C-alpha positions in Angstrom: -14.4 11.6 11.5 -15.9 8.5 11.0 -14.2 6.2 8.7 -14.8 2.8 6.9 -12.5 0.1 5.6 -12.3 -0.5 1.9 -13.4 -3.9 2.5 -16.7 -2.7 4.4 -17.5 -0.2 1.7 -17.2 -3.0 -1.1 -19.4 -5.2 0.7 -21.9 -2.5 1.2 -21.9 -1.5 -2.4 -22.1 -5.1 -3.6 -25.4 -5.6 -1.4 -26.8 -2.3 -2.8 -25.9 -3.3 -6.1 -27.5 -6.8 -5.8 -30.9 -5.5 -4.0 -31.0 -3.0 -7.0 -30.7 -6.0 -9.6 -27.3 -4.5 -10.9 -24.1 -6.4 -11.9 -20.7 -5.7 -10.4 -19.3 -2.2 -11.1 -16.9 -2.2 -13.8 -13.7 0.4 -14.1 -12.1 1.2 -17.2 -8.2 0.7 -16.4 -7.7 4.5 -16.4 -10.0 4.6 -13.6 -8.8 1.5 -11.7 -5.0 2.9 -11.9 -6.4 6.5 -10.9 -7.9 4.6 -7.6 -4.8 3.0 -6.7 -2.3 5.6 -7.4 -1.9 6.3 -3.6 -0.5 2.7 -3.4 1.5 2.8 -6.5 3.3 5.9 -5.3 4.0 4.3 -1.9 5.2 1.1 -3.7 7.3 3.1 -5.9 9.0 4.9 -2.9 9.7 1.4 -1.7 11.8 0.9 -5.0 9.0 -1.4 -6.6 8.9 -1.2 -10.2 5.9 -0.6 -12.1 6.2 -4.1 -13.5 6.4 -5.5 -9.7 3.1 -3.7 -9.0 1.6 -5.2 -12.1 2.6 -8.6 -11.2 1.2 -8.1 -7.5 -2.2 -6.8 -8.8 -2.5 -10.0 -11.4 -1.0 -12.5 -8.6 -3.8 -11.4 -6.1 -6.7 -10.6 -8.5 -8.2 -11.4 -11.8 -7.1 -8.1 -13.0 -4.6 -8.3 -15.7 -2.7 -5.1 -16.4 0.8 -4.1 -17.5 3.6 -1.9 -16.3 2.8 0.2 -19.3 -0.8 0.9 -18.4 0.3 2.0 -14.9 2.8 4.0 -16.0 0.2 5.9 -18.6 -2.5 6.1 -16.3 -0.9 6.9 -12.8 -2.4 10.2 -11.3 0.4 12.2 -9.5 -0.9 13.6 -6.0 -1.6 16.9 -7.4 -4.4 15.4 -9.7 -5.9 13.1 -6.8 -9.2 14.3 -5.6 -8.4 13.4 -1.7 -5.7 11.7 0.1 -6.3 8.8 2.7 -4.4 6.4 4.7 
């Protein structure tokens, strides 16, 4: 099965959006937390709190998110579309 890294996918999407004259794709908090729920699950299993996760996100991006938003919008495994590494 052919795979691509997140970084490759983001670069390709940015190039396509730029070529189409579109700005960056924006995600509401619910969609963002849904996208990162695999990582949230793994970090929680390593005893990281939702506050720890929110701090990690905010420290490494311009995304400001709260522990409450993570808890509210976290998608459990059975609600996710697909699993990936």
